[in-house]
C-alpha positions as CSV (number, residue, x, y, z in Angstrom):
1,X,0.1,-0.1,0.0
2,X,1.5,3.4,-1.3
3,X,1.8,6.1,1.6
4,X,2.8,8.7,-1.0
5,X,-0.3,10.3,-2.8
6,X,0.3,12.1,-5.7
7,X,-0.1,15.8,-5.0
8,X,-3.3,17.1,-6.7
9,X,-4.8,13.5,-7.2
10,X,-7.9,12.7,-6.4
11,X,-8.8,11.4,-3.0
12,X,-10.2,8.1,-2.6
13,X,-11.2,5.4,0.0
14,X,-8.2,3.7,0.9
15,X,-7.5,0.4,3.0
16,X,-6.2,1.5,6.3
17,X,-5.6,-2.0,7.6
18,X,-1.9,-3.2,6.5
19,X,-0.6,-5.6,9.3
20,X,-4.0,-5.3,11.5
21,X,-5.1,-8.7,11.4
22,X,-7.6,-8.8,14.0
23,X,-9.6,-6.1,12.3
24,X,-11.9,-5.9,9.1
25,X,-12.8,-3.1,7.1
26,X,-16.4,-3.2,8.5
27,X,-15.2,-2.7,11.9
28,X,-13.1,0.3,11.0
29,X,-15.9,1.7,8.6
30,X,-19.3,1.4,10.0
31,X,-22.4,1.6,7.4
32,X,-23.4,5.4,7.3
33,X,-19.8,6.7,8.1
34,X,-19.3,10.5,7.5
35,X,-15.6,9.6,6.7
36,X,-17.0,6.7,3.8
37,X,-18.1,10.0,1.6
38,X,-16.9,11.5,-1.4
39,X,-13.6,13.9,-1.0
40,X,-14.5,17.3,-0.7
41,X,-12.8,20.2,-2.3
42,X,-11.9,21.7,1.0
43,X,-10.5,18.4,2.1
44,X,-8.5,17.8,-1.0
45,X,-7.1,21.2,-0.6
46,X,-6.4,20.5,2.9
47,X,-4.7,17.1,2.0
48,X,-2.4,18.9,-0.5
49,X,-1.4,21.5,1.9
50,X,-0.2,18.9,4.4
51,X,1.7,17.2,1.8
52,X,3.8,20.2,1.5
53,X,4.4,20.4,5.0
54,X,5.3,16.7,5.1
55,X,7.6,17.7,2.7
56,X,9.7,20.0,5.0
57,X,13.0,18.7,6.5
58,X,12.7,16.6,9.4
59,X,13.7,13.1,10.3
60,X,13.2,10.7,6.7
61,X,11.8,8.0,9.3
62,X,8.6,10.5,10.2
63,X,7.8,10.9,6.6
64,X,5.5,7.8,5.7
65,X,3.4,8.5,8.8
66,X,2.8,12.2,8.3
67,X,2.1,11.6,4.5
68,X,-0.6,9.1,5.7
69,X,-1.8,11.6,8.0
70,X,-2.3,14.3,5.3
71,X,-4.3,11.9,3.3
72,X,-6.4,10.7,6.6
73,X,-6.8,14.6,7.4
74,X,-8.2,15.2,3.6
75,X,-10.6,12.5,3.8
76,X,-12.0,13.6,7.1
77,X,-13.6,16.8,5.8
78,X,-17.5,17.2,5.2
79,X,-19.8,19.6,3.5
80,X,-21.5,22.3,6.1
81,X,-24.1,20.5,7.9
82,X,-26.8,22.1,10.8
83,X,-25.0,24.9,12.7
84,X,-21.8,24.0,11.1
85,X,-21.6,26.6,8.8
86,X,-18.5,25.9,7.2
87,X,-16.9,22.6,5.8
88,X,-15.7,20.5,9.2
89,X,-13.6,18.1,10.0
90,X,-14.1,14.7,11.9
91,X,-11.8,13.0,14.5
92,X,-10.5,10.4,11.8
93,X,-12.8,7.2,10.7
94,X,-11.4,4.6,13.4
95,X,-13.4,6.1,16.2
96,X,-17.4,5.4,15.6
97,X,-17.0,5.8,11.9
98,X,-15.9,9.5,11.8
99,X,-19.1,10.7,13.1
100,X,-18.6,12.4,16.5
101,X,-17.2,15.9,16.4
102,X,-15.8,18.5,19.0
103,X,-14.1,17.3,22.1
104,X,-10.3,18.3,22.8
105,X,-9.8,15.9,19.8
106,X,-10.6,18.7,17.4
107,X,-8.2,21.4,18.9
108,X,-5.6,19.3,18.1
109,X,-6.3,18.7,14.7
110,X,-6.5,22.5,14.5
111,X,-2.9,22.9,15.7
112,X,-1.9,20.2,13.3
113,X,-3.4,22.0,10.2
114,X,-3.2,25.5,11.1
115,X,0.4,26.2,9.3
116,X,-0.8,24.2,6.3
117,X,-4.2,25.9,5.7
118,X,-5.0,28.6,8.3
119,X,-8.5,29.8,7.2
120,X,-9.5,25.8,7.5
121,X,-8.4,26.0,11.3
122,X,-10.1,28.9,11.9
123,X,-13.4,28.0,10.3
124,X,-13.4,24.9,12.5
125,X,-13.4,27.2,15.5
126,X,-16.1,28.9,14.4
127,X,-18.0,25.9,13.6
128,X,-17.4,24.8,17.1
129,X,-18.3,28.5,18.9
130,X,-21.7,28.3,16.9
131,X,-23.2,25.6,19.1
132,X,-22.6,27.7,22.2
133,X,-25.4,27.8,24.7
134,X,-26.8,30.7,25.9
135,X,-25.4,29.9,29.5
136,X,-21.8,29.7,27.9
137,X,-21.5,26.0,27.7
138,X,-19.6,24.9,24.4
139,X,-20.5,21.1,23.5
140,X,-18.0,18.9,24.2
141,X,-18.8,15.9,22.0
142,X,-21.5,16.6,18.8
143,X,-23.0,14.0,17.0
144,X,-25.9,14.1,14.6
145,X,-29.1,11.9,14.4
146,X,-30.7,10.4,11.7
147,X,-32.2,13.7,10.3
148,X,-28.4,15.1,10.4
149,X,-29.3,17.5,13.2
150,X,-26.6,17.9,15.7
151,X,-27.2,16.5,19.3
152,X,-25.2,16.9,22.2
153,X,-25.4,16.7,26.2
154,X,-26.3,20.6,27.2
155,X,-24.9,20.2,31.0
156,X,-21.5,18.7,30.3
157,X,-18.5,20.4,29.0
158,X,-15.1,19.3,28.3
159,X,-11.7,20.7,28.7
160,X,-11.6,24.0,27.3
161,X,-8.4,24.1,25.4
162,X,-9.7,25.5,22.4
163,X,-8.4,28.9,23.2
164,X,-5.0,27.7,22.1
165,X,-6.0,26.4,18.8
166,X,-7.6,30.0,18.3
167,X,-4.5,31.8,19.2
168,X,-2.6,29.8,17.0
169,X,-5.0,31.0,14.2
170,X,-4.6,34.6,14.7
171,X,-2.7,35.8,12.0
172,X,-0.2,39.0,11.3
173,X,-1.5,41.6,11.3
174,X,-3.7,40.8,14.0
175,X,-7.1,39.7,12.8
176,X,-9.4,41.7,15.5
177,X,-12.8,40.4,13.9
178,X,-11.8,36.9,14.6
179,X,-10.1,37.5,18.0
180,X,-13.2,39.5,18.9
181,X,-15.6,36.6,18.1
182,X,-13.3,34.3,20.3
183,X,-13.1,36.8,23.1
184,X,-16.8,36.9,23.4
185,X,-17.2,33.2,23.4
186,X,-14.4,32.7,26.0
187,X,-16.1,35.3,28.5
188,X,-19.5,33.5,27.9
189,X,-17.6,30.2,28.7
190,X,-15.6,31.6,32.0
191,X,-19.1,32.6,33.2
192,X,-20.5,29.0,32.8
193,X,-17.5,27.5,34.6
194,X,-17.7,30.0,37.4
195,X,-21.3,29.2,37.9
196,X,-21.5,25.5,37.0
197,X,-17.5,24.1,38.3
198,X,-16.4,26.2,40.7
199,X,-15.2,24.3,44.1
200,X,-16.3,25.9,47.4
201,X,-13.0,25.4,48.9
202,X,-11.2,27.3,45.8
203,X,-10.4,26.3,42.1
204,X,-12.7,24.1,39.8
205,X,-13.7,20.7,38.9
206,X,-14.8,18.4,36.3
207,X,-18.2,16.2,36.9
208,X,-16.0,13.1,37.0
209,X,-14.8,13.7,40.7
210,X,-18.6,12.7,41.6
211,X,-19.8,10.6,38.8
212,X,-18.8,8.8,35.6
213,X,-19.4,11.2,33.3
214,X,-15.7,11.8,32.0
215,X,-16.3,15.3,31.2
216,X,-12.5,15.7,31.9
217,X,-11.9,13.4,29.1
218,X,-10.0,11.0,31.0
219,X,-12.3,8.1,31.0
220,X,-11.7,5.8,34.0
221,X,-8.7,7.6,35.0
222,X,-6.8,6.4,38.4
223,X,-7.8,9.5,39.8
224,X,-11.5,8.3,40.2
225,X,-10.7,5.3,41.5
226,X,-11.2,7.0,45.1
227,X,-13.5,10.1,44.7
228,X,-13.7,12.8,47.3
229,X,-17.1,13.1,49.0
230,X,-18.3,16.1,46.9
231,X,-17.0,18.4,44.3
232,X,-13.4,19.6,45.1
233,X,-10.6,21.2,43.0
234,X,-9.0,19.3,40.3
235,X,-5.6,20.1,39.1
236,X,-6.4,20.0,35.6
237,X,-9.8,21.7,35.6
238,X,-8.3,24.5,37.7
239,X,-5.2,24.9,35.5
240,X,-7.6,25.0,32.4
241,X,-9.8,27.6,33.8
242,X,-6.5,29.9,35.1
243,X,-5.7,29.4,31.0
244,X,-9.1,30.9,30.5
245,X,-8.6,33.9,32.7
246,X,-4.9,34.3,31.3
247,X,-6.3,34.4,27.6
248,X,-9.1,36.5,28.5
249,X,-6.6,38.9,29.9
250,X,-4.3,38.8,26.9
251,X,-7.2,39.3,24.2
252,X,-8.7,42.1,25.9
253,X,-5.4,43.8,26.1
254,X,-4.9,43.1,22.4
255,X,-8.2,44.5,21.6
256,X,-8.2,47.5,23.9
257,X,-10.7,46.3,26.4
258,X,-10.3,46.4,30.2
259,X,-8.2,43.5,31.4
260,X,-7.4,43.9,34.9
261,X,-10.5,41.9,36.0
262,X,-9.4,39.0,34.0
263,X,-5.3,39.5,35.3
264,X,-6.6,39.4,39.1
265,X,-8.6,36.6,38.7
266,X,-6.0,34.7,37.0
267,X,-3.2,35.7,39.8
268,X,-5.6,34.6,42.4
269,X,-6.5,31.1,40.9
270,X,-2.2,30.7,40.4
271,X,-1.8,31.2,43.9
272,X,-4.3,28.6,44.7
273,X,-2.7,26.2,42.4
274,X,0.8,26.5,43.4
275,X,-0.2,26.3,47.1
276,X,-3.1,23.8,47.5
277,X,-2.2,21.5,44.1
278,X,1.4,21.2,44.9
279,X,3.3,19.0,47.2
280,X,6.6,20.1,47.8
281,X,8.1,16.6,49.1
282,X,7.3,14.8,45.9
283,X,7.8,17.7,43.5
284,X,4.5,17.1,41.5
285,X,0.9,18.6,41.6
286,X,-2.0,17.0,42.2
287,X,-5.9,17.1,43.1
288,X,-6.7,19.3,45.9
289,X,-8.5,16.6,47.6
290,X,-5.2,14.1,47.7
291,X,-2.5,16.6,47.7
292,X,-2.2,16.3,51.4
293,X,-2.9,12.8,51.7
294,X,0.3,10.8,50.7
295,X,-1.8,7.6,51.1
296,X,-4.1,8.4,48.0
297,X,-1.7,10.3,45.9
298,X,-0.4,8.9,42.5
299,X,1.6,10.0,40.1
300,X,-0.7,10.7,36.8
301,X,0.0,13.0,34.0
302,X,-2.5,15.5,34.8
303,X,-0.1,16.9,37.3
304,X,1.7,18.6,34.4
305,X,-1.1,20.7,33.6
306,X,0.0,23.8,35.9
307,X,3.2,23.8,33.6
308,X,1.4,23.5,30.3
309,X,-0.7,26.6,31.3
310,X,2.0,28.6,33.0
311,X,0.6,28.7,36.4
312,X,3.6,26.8,38.0
313,X,6.3,29.0,39.7
314,X,9.9,28.4,37.5
315,X,11.0,26.3,40.5
316,X,8.0,23.8,40.5
317,X,8.2,23.6,36.7
318,X,11.8,22.8,37.0
319,X,11.2,20.0,39.8
320,X,8.2,18.5,37.2
321,X,10.3,18.5,34.4
322,X,13.3,17.3,35.8
323,X,12.0,14.7,38.5
324,X,9.1,13.5,36.4
325,X,8.6,14.1,32.7
326,X,12.5,13.2,32.1
327,X,12.5,10.3,34.6
328,X,12.7,7.1,32.6
329,X,11.3,5.5,35.6
330,X,8.1,7.4,35.6
331,X,6.7,9.4,32.7
332,X,9.8,9.3,30.2
333,X,8.8,5.5,28.9
334,X,10.1,4.1,25.4
335,X,7.1,6.0,24.1
336,X,6.5,9.4,26.4
337,X,4.6,10.3,28.1
338,X,3.1,7.4,30.4
339,X,-0.2,8.7,31.4
340,X,0.5,7.2,34.6
341,X,3.9,6.6,36.1
342,X,5.8,3.7,35.3
343,X,6.7,3.4,38.8
344,X,3.1,3.8,40.0
345,X,1.6,0.8,41.4
346,X,-1.6,1.8,39.5
347,X,0.3,1.7,36.2
348,X,-1.4,-0.7,33.6
349,X,-1.7,-1.0,29.9
350,X,-5.1,0.1,29.8
351,X,-6.4,3.8,28.1
352,X,-5.6,6.6,30.6
353,X,-4.0,4.1,32.9
354,X,-0.8,4.0,31.5
355,X,-0.2,4.3,27.8
356,X,1.0,7.1,25.9
357,X,-1.1,9.5,23.7
358,X,0.5,11.8,21.5
359,X,-1.5,14.9,22.0
360,X,-0.3,14.5,25.8
361,X,3.4,14.4,25.0
362,X,2.8,17.4,23.0
363,X,1.1,19.4,25.9
364,X,4.0,18.3,28.1
365,X,6.7,19.6,25.4
366,X,4.9,23.0,25.2
367,X,5.0,23.1,29.1
368,X,8.6,22.4,28.7
369,X,9.2,25.0,25.8
370,X,7.0,28.0,28.3
371,X,9.6,27.4,30.8
372,X,12.8,27.7,28.6
373,X,13.4,23.9,28.6
374,X,13.7,23.5,24.9
375,X,16.1,20.5,25.5
376,X,13.3,18.8,27.5
377,X,10.6,19.4,24.9
378,X,12.8,18.1,22.0
379,X,13.7,15.0,23.6
380,X,10.0,14.1,24.4
381,X,9.0,14.9,20.9
382,X,11.6,13.2,19.2
383,X,11.2,10.0,21.4
384,X,7.7,10.1,20.9
385,X,7.8,10.8,17.0
386,X,10.5,8.1,16.6
387,X,8.3,5.4,18.4
388,X,5.5,6.6,16.6
389,X,7.0,6.1,13.3
390,X,8.2,2.9,14.1
391,X,4.7,1.6,15.1
392,X,3.6,2.9,11.9
393,X,6.0,1.0,9.7
394,X,4.7,-2.3,11.7
395,X,1.0,-1.7,11.6
396,X,0.5,1.1,8.7
397,X,-1.7,3.2,10.9
398,X,-2.0,5.7,13.4
399,X,-3.4,4.7,16.8
400,X,-5.8,6.3,19.5
401,X,-2.9,5.9,22.1
402,X,0.3,3.8,22.2
403,X,1.9,1.3,24.5
404,X,4.5,3.4,26.5
405,X,6.8,0.4,26.5
406,X,6.8,-0.1,22.4
407,X,4.9,-3.5,23.3
408,X,2.0,-5.4,20.9
409,X,-0.7,-2.5,20.2
410,X,-3.3,-5.1,20.2
411,X,-2.6,-6.3,23.7
412,X,-3.6,-3.0,25.0
413,X,-6.9,-2.5,26.5
414,X,-9.6,0.5,26.6
415,X,-12.5,0.2,28.8
416,X,-14.1,-2.9,30.1
417,X,-16.9,-2.6,27.9
418,X,-17.0,-2.0,24.2
419,X,-14.1,-1.9,22.0
420,X,-11.2,-3.8,23.5
421,X,-8.1,-2.5,21.8
422,X,-7.2,1.2,20.8
423,X,-8.8,2.6,17.7
424,X,-6.9,3.0,14.5
425,X,-7.0,6.0,12.1
426,X,-7.5,8.2,15.1
427,X,-6.6,11.7,14.2
428,X,-7.8,13.5,17.4
429,X,-5.0,12.3,19.4
430,X,-2.2,12.5,17.0
431,X,-1.2,16.0,16.2
432,X,2.1,14.9,14.6
433,X,2.8,17.9,12.4
434,X,2.2,20.1,15.2
435,X,4.7,18.0,17.3
436,X,7.4,18.0,14.2
437,X,7.0,22.0,14.3
438,X,7.5,22.4,17.9
439,X,10.5,19.7,17.5
440,X,12.2,22.1,15.1
441,X,11.2,25.1,17.2
442,X,13.1,23.7,20.0
443,X,16.3,23.0,18.2
444,X,15.6,19.8,16.4
445,X,17.9,19.0,13.4
446,X,16.7,16.7,10.5
447,X,18.8,13.3,10.6
């Protein structure tokens, strides 16, 4: 099977199953799949733009998987539908036939495509924001019913990391119209978090701390094995709201609007994170309900978020990076980063409980770069890209998540119910173009 489609050639359905003997085309592309439709002009343009990006100098071993990813992106773009007023991209045909949209996955796709086709990435954000409710909630997961109408849960959010991709879409000179659209949606979303997800002891939480809702996106993570008696500050949710305040302050300043309120809220939340979610003995961040209870603490990747968003102090960030993210006994596994430290007794080869997700490696690397640790970012990205390329050569696909120790992908587990192994052809968790770009920015040199 060729992984080098001719630039300008028409897109076509392809067999994504080389080396995946336990799967069938029917399992991968269910009847009615959006991804099985004919190519769109927008998808062809996106594919061709990404092919050019894949041709830029990097590690030659990475090129086949980048070419494959370029075609996968192109085949996942569809005509406007319901309140999506622009052609929209799904998260890849390997997850429920590509019929689910939104969630944190699409932020990663925007970060992956913004350099190749900026207007496409901007329009994906416009599509997402068009679904914002009056109370400020932005739908986390959107599906379409038999009548092709959008459907989502009106009381369940998701990590609001879209703001990072929105900022990546801002052109120079500054596109003030687009920024104003984003700031208005951001202000409403902040209001939703402050009303719906503020913890009484300070900070913010996701519904997962009280019920199996998986609002955090981390289904059945180890942190939820022993929940607090009621809502309490989650380190990721609190860090994410800090990120919203920080963006609101900077975007307001860029548009000549008052910023002090947002800056003050960010500073207050930063003080909470650095004091209430930090354990100086272990040099890591935790959810507030376990930070002072060593018997309940576990080393899981969500403790990196204060570094990713810039809420950690420089001293705290240094410890997280050097003692944990670059520690081969913990997160710096053969395919980094493990979502649970390899040394933690709860590490296992099941989703969000040990395996590596390339999107989280990307966020970890961004955090390192933010604190002036280009060396650490480069190490994380290069090792993850090398491991992904090795697995691509073996199986001919990109996976939802990866064995942190480079074992057989088909022996990993998802959830106790439903699909048993990771999904394949999964765009949403594989921002490989963004990873290569950050690798170059961090001093990576093509081999």
